[in-house]
C-alpha positions as CSV (number, residue, x, y, z in Angstrom):
1,X,-52.2,-26.7,-25.4
2,X,-53.0,-23.4,-25.5
3,X,-50.4,-21.1,-25.9
4,X,-51.1,-16.9,-25.4
5,X,-49.1,-15.1,-27.4
6,X,-48.7,-11.1,-26.5
7,X,-46.7,-10.4,-29.4
8,X,-47.9,-6.3,-29.8
9,X,-45.2,-6.5,-33.4
10,X,-46.4,-9.1,-34.6
11,X,-42.7,-10.7,-34.6
12,X,-44.1,-14.7,-35.0
13,X,-44.7,-15.9,-38.5
14,X,-46.9,-18.7,-37.9
15,X,-44.2,-21.5,-38.9
16,X,-42.7,-20.5,-35.9
17,X,-45.5,-20.4,-34.1
18,X,-46.2,-24.4,-34.7
19,X,-42.8,-25.3,-34.2
20,X,-43.2,-24.1,-30.4
21,X,-46.9,-25.6,-30.1
22,X,-44.5,-29.0,-31.0
23,X,-42.4,-28.2,-29.3
24,X,-44.1,-27.7,-26.5
25,X,-46.6,-30.9,-26.8
26,X,-43.5,-33.3,-27.4
27,X,-42.1,-31.7,-23.1
28,X,-45.0,-32.0,-21.3
29,X,-46.2,-36.0,-23.6
30,X,-42.2,-36.4,-21.8
31,X,-43.5,-35.8,-18.6
32,X,-46.9,-37.8,-19.3
33,X,-48.8,-34.3,-18.9
34,X,-52.3,-34.1,-21.1
35,X,-51.9,-31.8,-23.8
36,X,-55.5,-30.7,-23.9
37,X,-55.7,-28.5,-20.7
38,X,-52.3,-26.7,-21.2
39,X,-52.3,-23.3,-21.5
40,X,-48.8,-20.9,-21.6
41,X,-48.7,-16.9,-21.7
42,X,-45.7,-16.3,-23.9
43,X,-44.8,-12.8,-24.3
44,X,-42.5,-11.8,-27.2
45,X,-40.5,-8.3,-26.0
46,X,-38.0,-5.7,-26.4
47,X,-34.7,-5.3,-25.2
48,X,-36.3,-2.7,-22.6
49,X,-38.8,-5.2,-21.8
50,X,-37.1,-7.6,-20.7
51,X,-34.6,-5.8,-18.9
52,X,-37.5,-4.2,-16.8
53,X,-38.6,-7.4,-16.1
54,X,-36.2,-8.7,-15.2
55,X,-35.2,-5.8,-12.9
56,X,-38.5,-6.0,-11.5
57,X,-37.9,-10.1,-11.0
58,X,-35.4,-10.7,-10.4
59,X,-33.4,-8.3,-9.0
60,X,-31.2,-7.9,-12.5
61,X,-30.8,-4.8,-14.4
62,X,-29.7,-6.7,-17.4
63,X,-31.1,-7.6,-21.0
64,X,-31.4,-11.5,-21.1
65,X,-32.8,-13.4,-23.7
66,X,-35.6,-15.6,-21.7
67,X,-37.6,-15.2,-18.7
68,X,-39.8,-18.5,-17.0
69,X,-43.0,-17.8,-14.1
70,X,-43.6,-21.5,-13.1
71,X,-47.3,-21.5,-11.7
72,X,-45.6,-25.5,-10.0
73,X,-43.1,-26.7,-7.6
74,X,-42.9,-29.3,-10.6
75,X,-44.4,-31.4,-13.2
76,X,-45.9,-33.5,-10.9
77,X,-47.9,-31.0,-9.5
78,X,-48.9,-30.5,-13.0
79,X,-50.4,-33.5,-13.3
80,X,-52.5,-34.1,-10.0
81,X,-54.3,-30.5,-10.7
82,X,-58.2,-31.2,-11.5
83,X,-58.5,-28.8,-13.5
84,X,-60.1,-27.7,-16.8
85,X,-57.6,-25.4,-17.9
86,X,-54.3,-25.4,-16.3
87,X,-52.3,-22.1,-16.6
88,X,-48.5,-23.6,-16.1
89,X,-46.3,-19.8,-16.3
90,X,-45.8,-17.8,-18.3
91,X,-42.9,-17.4,-21.0
92,X,-41.0,-14.2,-22.0
93,X,-38.3,-14.2,-24.8
94,X,-36.6,-10.8,-25.4
95,X,-37.1,-11.2,-29.7
96,X,-33.6,-9.2,-31.0
97,X,-31.4,-11.5,-28.3
98,X,-33.0,-14.3,-30.2
99,X,-32.3,-13.2,-33.5
100,X,-28.6,-11.6,-32.1
101,X,-27.8,-15.6,-30.6
102,X,-28.9,-17.2,-33.3
103,X,-25.9,-15.5,-35.7
104,X,-23.9,-15.5,-32.8
105,X,-24.2,-19.3,-32.3
106,X,-25.1,-20.0,-36.4
107,X,-27.8,-21.6,-36.5
108,X,-30.9,-20.4,-37.7
109,X,-34.0,-18.1,-35.8
110,X,-36.3,-20.4,-35.8
111,X,-34.3,-23.1,-33.5
112,X,-33.2,-20.4,-31.3
113,X,-36.6,-19.4,-30.5
114,X,-37.7,-23.1,-30.3
115,X,-34.7,-23.5,-27.7
116,X,-35.2,-20.9,-25.5
117,X,-38.8,-21.8,-25.4
118,X,-37.8,-25.2,-24.8
119,X,-35.6,-24.2,-22.1
120,X,-38.1,-22.0,-20.8
121,X,-40.9,-25.3,-20.5
122,X,-38.2,-27.1,-18.7
123,X,-38.2,-23.7,-16.2
124,X,-41.9,-24.2,-15.6
125,X,-41.2,-28.4,-15.8
126,X,-39.9,-27.7,-12.1
127,X,-35.7,-27.6,-13.6
128,X,-33.7,-25.4,-13.3
129,X,-29.6,-25.0,-13.2
130,X,-28.4,-24.0,-10.4
131,X,-26.0,-26.3,-9.7
132,X,-24.2,-29.0,-12.1
133,X,-26.1,-32.0,-11.7
134,X,-29.9,-30.3,-12.2
135,X,-27.9,-29.0,-15.6
136,X,-27.6,-32.0,-16.8
137,X,-30.7,-33.3,-15.6
138,X,-32.0,-29.9,-17.8
139,X,-30.3,-30.1,-21.1
140,X,-30.5,-34.0,-21.4
141,X,-34.4,-33.0,-20.9
142,X,-34.2,-29.8,-23.5
143,X,-32.1,-32.4,-26.1
144,X,-34.3,-34.9,-25.6
145,X,-36.7,-32.6,-27.3
146,X,-35.0,-31.0,-29.9
147,X,-34.3,-34.3,-31.1
148,X,-38.0,-35.3,-31.4
149,X,-38.2,-32.6,-33.3
150,X,-35.2,-33.4,-35.7
151,X,-33.5,-30.1,-34.6
152,X,-30.2,-30.8,-33.1
153,X,-27.4,-28.2,-31.9
154,X,-24.5,-27.6,-34.2
């Protein structure tokens, strides 16, 4: 798996990038997806930037923690793809919100970044949380990845 990182302010440390790579690989492997040719775009942005993106693409004029832009309807389409490189989508994380939420939820910045990334990965794989049944399934898949990494909810 290759994560193309756009982090203009160099906010992500190498150890956090390594955690995100591991989380992404676990999420893909858990869905039977070969990780060798999967590519994900990750942008780390400011509150102003994520608010602008949220307004432009979702019509919601407010800051959010993470946005996901999947290229496929669900992971089964990814598995059928025969390209050398399979770009499965874009993830946008607001670093300032991640810092704030880590404090608010009383856990580390690293845990928050991994959670936001995994949450977004699930969207790229076709999961959503628009109704309670879908939300339960998506949370189960997120927790499975976090648990395999030894990152538990506190």
